[in-house]
PDB file as gemmi writes it, atoms N, CA and C in Angstrom:
CRYST1    1.000    1.000    1.000  90.00  90.00  90.00 P 1                      
ATOM      1  N   UNK A   1      57.513  12.441  30.623  1.00  0.00           N  
ATOM      2  CA  UNK A   1      56.251  11.799  30.933  1.00  0.00           C  
ATOM      3  C   UNK A   1      55.884  12.114  32.375  1.00  0.00           C  
ATOM      4  N   UNK A   2      54.599  12.363  32.618  1.00  0.00           N  
ATOM      5  CA  UNK A   2      54.101  12.587  33.962  1.00  0.00           C  
ATOM      6  C   UNK A   2      53.912  11.227  34.618  1.00  0.00           C  
ATOM      7  N   UNK A   3      54.725  10.921  35.615  1.00  0.00           N  
ATOM      8  CA  UNK A   3      54.672   9.593  36.246  1.00  0.00           C  
ATOM      9  C   UNK A   3      53.383   9.366  37.022  1.00  0.00           C  
ATOM     10  N   UNK A   4      52.672  10.435  37.388  1.00  0.00           N  
ATOM     11  CA  UNK A   4      51.422  10.289  38.125  1.00  0.00           C  
ATOM     12  C   UNK A   4      50.290   9.731  37.286  1.00  0.00           C  
ATOM     13  N   UNK A   5      50.268  10.064  35.990  1.00  0.00           N  
ATOM     14  CA  UNK A   5      49.188   9.572  35.136  1.00  0.00           C  
ATOM     15  C   UNK A   5      49.676   8.692  33.995  1.00  0.00           C  
ATOM     16  N   UNK A   6      50.956   8.682  33.700  1.00  0.00           N  
ATOM     17  CA  UNK A   6      51.492   7.770  32.702  1.00  0.00           C  
ATOM     18  C   UNK A   6      51.693   8.336  31.309  1.00  0.00           C  
ATOM     19  N   UNK A   7      51.422   9.625  31.108  1.00  0.00           N  
ATOM     20  CA  UNK A   7      51.665  10.258  29.813  1.00  0.00           C  
ATOM     21  C   UNK A   7      51.780  11.763  30.002  1.00  0.00           C  
ATOM     22  N   UNK A   8      52.191  12.456  28.935  1.00  0.00           N  
ATOM     23  CA  UNK A   8      52.320  13.912  28.980  1.00  0.00           C  
ATOM     24  C   UNK A   8      51.005  14.568  28.563  1.00  0.00           C  
ATOM     25  N   UNK A   9      50.289  15.176  29.500  1.00  0.00           N  
ATOM     26  CA  UNK A   9      49.046  15.849  29.117  1.00  0.00           C  
ATOM     27  C   UNK A   9      49.339  17.179  28.431  1.00  0.00           C  
ATOM     28  N   UNK A  10      48.544  17.490  27.397  1.00  0.00           N  
ATOM     29  CA  UNK A  10      48.694  18.785  26.737  1.00  0.00           C  
ATOM     30  C   UNK A  10      47.557  19.735  27.108  1.00  0.00           C  
ATOM     31  N   UNK A  11      46.446  19.179  27.619  1.00  0.00           N  
ATOM     32  CA  UNK A  11      45.359  20.029  28.105  1.00  0.00           C  
ATOM     33  C   UNK A  11      44.384  19.181  28.915  1.00  0.00           C  
ATOM     34  N   UNK A  12      43.488  19.874  29.615  1.00  0.00           N  
ATOM     35  CA  UNK A  12      42.428  19.212  30.370  1.00  0.00           C  
ATOM     36  C   UNK A  12      41.109  19.837  29.953  1.00  0.00           C  
ATOM     37  N   UNK A  13      40.177  19.007  29.492  1.00  0.00           N  
ATOM     38  CA  UNK A  13      38.828  19.458  29.156  1.00  0.00           C  
ATOM     39  C   UNK A  13      37.962  19.193  30.386  1.00  0.00           C  
ATOM     40  N   UNK A  14      37.401  20.263  30.964  1.00  0.00           N  
ATOM     41  CA  UNK A  14      36.653  20.139  32.221  1.00  0.00           C  
ATOM     42  C   UNK A  14      35.154  20.120  31.977  1.00  0.00           C  
ATOM     43  N   UNK A  15      34.472  19.230  32.712  1.00  0.00           N  
ATOM     44  CA  UNK A  15      33.022  19.139  32.675  1.00  0.00           C  
ATOM     45  C   UNK A  15      32.477  19.174  34.091  1.00  0.00           C  
ATOM     46  N   UNK A  16      31.152  19.102  34.242  1.00  0.00           N  
ATOM     47  CA  UNK A  16      30.532  19.147  35.566  1.00  0.00           C  
ATOM     48  C   UNK A  16      30.840  17.909  36.394  1.00  0.00           C  
ATOM     49  N   UNK A  17      30.740  16.723  35.796  1.00  0.00           N  
ATOM     50  CA  UNK A  17      30.899  15.476  36.542  1.00  0.00           C  
ATOM     51  C   UNK A  17      32.265  14.837  36.371  1.00  0.00           C  
ATOM     52  N   UNK A  18      32.955  15.154  35.293  1.00  0.00           N  
ATOM     53  CA  UNK A  18      34.283  14.586  35.060  1.00  0.00           C  
ATOM     54  C   UNK A  18      35.105  15.518  34.181  1.00  0.00           C  
ATOM     55  N   UNK A  19      36.402  15.266  34.168  1.00  0.00           N  
ATOM     56  CA  UNK A  19      37.334  15.986  33.304  1.00  0.00           C  
ATOM     57  C   UNK A  19      38.126  14.963  32.508  1.00  0.00           C  
ATOM     58  N   UNK A  20      38.666  15.386  31.373  1.00  0.00           N  
ATOM     59  CA  UNK A  20      39.494  14.520  30.546  1.00  0.00           C  
ATOM     60  C   UNK A  20      40.868  15.143  30.393  1.00  0.00           C  
ATOM     61  N   UNK A  21      41.897  14.367  30.720  1.00  0.00           N  
ATOM     62  CA  UNK A  21      43.268  14.775  30.446  1.00  0.00           C  
ATOM     63  C   UNK A  21      43.603  14.243  29.058  1.00  0.00           C  
ATOM     64  N   UNK A  22      44.027  15.125  28.168  1.00  0.00           N  
ATOM     65  CA  UNK A  22      44.327  14.775  26.787  1.00  0.00           C  
ATOM     66  C   UNK A  22      45.835  14.757  26.608  1.00  0.00           C  
ATOM     67  N   UNK A  23      46.369  13.661  26.071  1.00  0.00           N  
ATOM     68  CA  UNK A  23      47.809  13.505  25.924  1.00  0.00           C  
ATOM     69  C   UNK A  23      48.340  13.879  24.558  1.00  0.00           C  
ATOM     70  N   UNK A  24      49.639  14.046  24.485  1.00  0.00           N  
ATOM     71  CA  UNK A  24      50.305  14.463  23.251  1.00  0.00           C  
ATOM     72  C   UNK A  24      50.344  13.367  22.185  1.00  0.00           C  
ATOM     73  N   UNK A  25      50.108  12.119  22.556  1.00  0.00           N  
ATOM     74  CA  UNK A  25      50.110  11.008  21.599  1.00  0.00           C  
ATOM     75  C   UNK A  25      48.727  10.388  21.426  1.00  0.00           C  
ATOM     76  N   UNK A  26      47.655  11.141  21.706  1.00  0.00           N  
ATOM     77  CA  UNK A  26      46.298  10.657  21.517  1.00  0.00           C  
ATOM     78  C   UNK A  26      45.670  10.009  22.737  1.00  0.00           C  
ATOM     79  N   UNK A  27      46.340  10.041  23.875  1.00  0.00           N  
ATOM     80  CA  UNK A  27      45.798   9.440  25.087  1.00  0.00           C  
ATOM     81  C   UNK A  27      44.646  10.284  25.639  1.00  0.00           C  
ATOM     82  N   UNK A  28      43.678   9.615  26.262  1.00  0.00           N  
ATOM     83  CA  UNK A  28      42.578  10.282  26.949  1.00  0.00           C  
ATOM     84  C   UNK A  28      42.398   9.583  28.287  1.00  0.00           C  
ATOM     85  N   UNK A  29      42.370  10.373  29.363  1.00  0.00           N  
ATOM     86  CA  UNK A  29      42.202   9.825  30.708  1.00  0.00           C  
ATOM     87  C   UNK A  29      41.039  10.534  31.376  1.00  0.00           C  
ATOM     88  N   UNK A  30      40.003   9.774  31.761  1.00  0.00           N  
ATOM     89  CA  UNK A  30      38.829  10.329  32.435  1.00  0.00           C  
ATOM     90  C   UNK A  30      39.096  10.391  33.932  1.00  0.00           C  
ATOM     91  N   UNK A  31      38.828  11.557  34.522  1.00  0.00           N  
ATOM     92  CA  UNK A  31      39.007  11.765  35.959  1.00  0.00           C  
ATOM     93  C   UNK A  31      37.689  12.293  36.510  1.00  0.00           C  
ATOM     94  N   UNK A  32      37.053  11.534  37.402  1.00  0.00           N  
ATOM     95  CA  UNK A  32      35.788  11.952  37.990  1.00  0.00           C  
ATOM     96  C   UNK A  32      36.015  13.113  38.947  1.00  0.00           C  
ATOM     97  N   UNK A  33      35.158  14.130  38.871  1.00  0.00           N  
ATOM     98  CA  UNK A  33      35.270  15.278  39.769  1.00  0.00           C  
ATOM     99  C   UNK A  33      34.768  14.903  41.159  1.00  0.00           C  
ATOM    100  N   UNK A  34      35.296  15.540  42.169  1.00  0.00           N  
ATOM    101  CA  UNK A  34      34.853  15.317  43.538  1.00  0.00           C  
ATOM    102  C   UNK A  34      35.588  14.191  44.222  1.00  0.00           C  
ATOM    103  N   UNK A  35      35.480  12.972  43.703  1.00  0.00           N  
ATOM    104  CA  UNK A  35      36.123  11.836  44.363  1.00  0.00           C  
ATOM    105  C   UNK A  35      37.492  11.513  43.781  1.00  0.00           C  
ATOM    106  N   UNK A  36      37.897  12.219  42.738  1.00  0.00           N  
ATOM    107  CA  UNK A  36      39.211  12.047  42.089  1.00  0.00           C  
ATOM    108  C   UNK A  36      39.450  10.623  41.596  1.00  0.00           C  
ATOM    109  N   UNK A  37      38.386   9.900  41.266  1.00  0.00           N  
ATOM    110  CA  UNK A  37      38.542   8.552  40.723  1.00  0.00           C  
ATOM    111  C   UNK A  37      39.142   8.647  39.327  1.00  0.00           C  
ATOM    112  N   UNK A  38      40.202   7.893  39.084  1.00  0.00           N  
ATOM    113  CA  UNK A  38      40.879   7.888  37.792  1.00  0.00           C  
ATOM    114  C   UNK A  38      40.528   6.595  37.068  1.00  0.00           C  
ATOM    115  N   UNK A  39      40.175   6.704  35.809  1.00  0.00           N  
ATOM    116  CA  UNK A  39      39.802   5.553  34.996  1.00  0.00           C  
ATOM    117  C   UNK A  39      40.984   5.121  34.139  1.00  0.00           C  
ATOM    118  N   UNK A  40      40.821   4.079  33.339  1.00  0.00           N  
ATOM    119  CA  UNK A  40      41.895   3.585  32.471  1.00  0.00           C  
ATOM    120  C   UNK A  40      42.186   4.570  31.341  1.00  0.00           C  
ATOM    121  N   UNK A  41      43.424   4.576  30.884  1.00  0.00           N  
ATOM    122  CA  UNK A  41      43.826   5.409  29.755  1.00  0.00           C  
ATOM    123  C   UNK A  41      43.290   4.783  28.474  1.00  0.00           C  
ATOM    124  N   UNK A  42      42.679   5.607  27.620  1.00  0.00           N  
ATOM    125  CA  UNK A  42      42.187   5.159  26.316  1.00  0.00           C  
ATOM    126  C   UNK A  42      43.020   5.823  25.226  1.00  0.00           C  
ATOM    127  N   UNK A  43      43.067   5.195  24.072  1.00  0.00           N  
ATOM    128  CA  UNK A  43      43.815   5.708  22.918  1.00  0.00           C  
ATOM    129  C   UNK A  43      42.884   5.813  21.709  1.00  0.00           C  
ATOM    130  N   UNK A  44      41.914   6.739  21.727  1.00  0.00           N  
ATOM    131  CA  UNK A  44      40.961   6.821  20.618  1.00  0.00           C  
ATOM    132  C   UNK A  44      41.511   7.496  19.363  1.00  0.00           C  
ATOM    133  N   UNK A  45      42.662   8.148  19.471  1.00  0.00           N  
ATOM    134  CA  UNK A  45      43.238   8.870  18.337  1.00  0.00           C  
ATOM    135  C   UNK A  45      44.670   8.419  18.108  1.00  0.00           C  
ATOM    136  N   UNK A  46      45.119   8.517  16.872  1.00  0.00           N  
ATOM    137  CA  UNK A  46      46.510   8.160  16.565  1.00  0.00           C  
ATOM    138  C   UNK A  46      47.473   9.295  16.891  1.00  0.00           C  
ATOM    139  N   UNK A  47      46.939  10.474  17.126  1.00  0.00           N  
ATOM    140  CA  UNK A  47      47.741  11.644  17.496  1.00  0.00           C  
ATOM    141  C   UNK A  47      46.949  12.513  18.443  1.00  0.00           C  
ATOM    142  N   UNK A  48      47.502  13.657  18.769  1.00  0.00           N  
ATOM    143  CA  UNK A  48      46.856  14.555  19.727  1.00  0.00           C  
ATOM    144  C   UNK A  48      45.538  15.098  19.180  1.00  0.00           C  
ATOM    145  N   UNK A  49      44.549  15.207  20.054  1.00  0.00           N  
ATOM    146  CA  UNK A  49      43.283  15.838  19.715  1.00  0.00           C  
ATOM    147  C   UNK A  49      43.502  17.346  19.702  1.00  0.00           C  
ATOM    148  N   UNK A  50      43.039  18.020  18.659  1.00  0.00           N  
ATOM    149  CA  UNK A  50      43.303  19.455  18.544  1.00  0.00           C  
ATOM    150  C   UNK A  50      42.369  20.311  19.388  1.00  0.00           C  
ATOM    151  N   UNK A  51      41.151  19.827  19.637  1.00  0.00           N  
ATOM    152  CA  UNK A  51      40.216  20.596  20.458  1.00  0.00           C  
ATOM    153  C   UNK A  51      39.142  19.656  20.994  1.00  0.00           C  
ATOM    154  N   UNK A  52      38.449  20.104  22.032  1.00  0.00           N  
ATOM    155  CA  UNK A  52      37.386  19.296  22.604  1.00  0.00           C  
ATOM    156  C   UNK A  52      36.673  20.029  23.713  1.00  0.00           C  
ATOM    157  N   UNK A  53      35.464  19.566  24.018  1.00  0.00           N  
ATOM    158  CA  UNK A  53      34.669  20.140  25.100  1.00  0.00           C  
ATOM    159  C   UNK A  53      33.710  19.071  25.604  1.00  0.00           C  
ATOM    160  N   UNK A  54      33.359  19.168  26.878  1.00  0.00           N  
ATOM    161  CA  UNK A  54      32.366  18.271  27.457  1.00  0.00           C  
ATOM    162  C   UNK A  54      31.050  19.030  27.469  1.00  0.00           C  
ATOM    163  N   UNK A  55      30.058  18.508  26.727  1.00  0.00           N  
ATOM    164  CA  UNK A  55      28.765  19.159  26.576  1.00  0.00           C  
ATOM    165  C   UNK A  55      27.683  18.161  26.952  1.00  0.00           C  
ATOM    166  N   UNK A  56      26.825  18.522  27.906  1.00  0.00           N  
ATOM    167  CA  UNK A  56      25.733  17.652  28.361  1.00  0.00           C  
ATOM    168  C   UNK A  56      26.238  16.268  28.733  1.00  0.00           C  
ATOM    169  N   UNK A  57      27.392  16.206  29.399  1.00  0.00           N  
ATOM    170  CA  UNK A  57      27.931  14.947  29.884  1.00  0.00           C  
ATOM    171  C   UNK A  57      28.653  14.110  28.846  1.00  0.00           C  
ATOM    172  N   UNK A  58      28.820  14.623  27.636  1.00  0.00           N  
ATOM    173  CA  UNK A  58      29.522  13.887  26.578  1.00  0.00           C  
ATOM    174  C   UNK A  58      30.664  14.734  26.039  1.00  0.00           C  
ATOM    175  N   UNK A  59      31.768  14.045  25.717  1.00  0.00           N  
ATOM    176  CA  UNK A  59      32.919  14.749  25.167  1.00  0.00           C  
ATOM    177  C   UNK A  59      32.813  14.800  23.659  1.00  0.00           C  
ATOM    178  N   UNK A  60      33.017  15.976  23.100  1.00  0.00           N  
ATOM    179  CA  UNK A  60      33.025  16.173  21.653  1.00  0.00           C  
ATOM    180  C   UNK A  60      34.388  16.744  21.306  1.00  0.00           C  
ATOM    181  N   UNK A  61      35.101  16.094  20.411  1.00  0.00           N  
ATOM    182  CA  UNK A  61      36.432  16.582  20.071  1.00  0.00           C  
ATOM    183  C   UNK A  61      36.889  16.117  18.709  1.00  0.00           C  
ATOM    184  N   UNK A  62      38.001  16.674  18.297  1.00  0.00           N  
ATOM    185  CA  UNK A  62      38.604  16.273  17.022  1.00  0.00           C  
ATOM    186  C   UNK A  62      40.113  16.342  17.124  1.00  0.00           C  
TER     187      UNK A  62                                                      
END                                                                             
């Protein structure tokens, strides 16, 4: 586990205003670009998301 963020990230989906760290157990962590503000960890999936992209300020993934 990455002690800095609290879970093992498997990828990072990058956008203009924020990026999302995606975890191996379905975790999603929003990180604002520029100021490095980290938001709360969310668990929208029961397992890892297989793909995703930030388009027009919204994340689309599965």
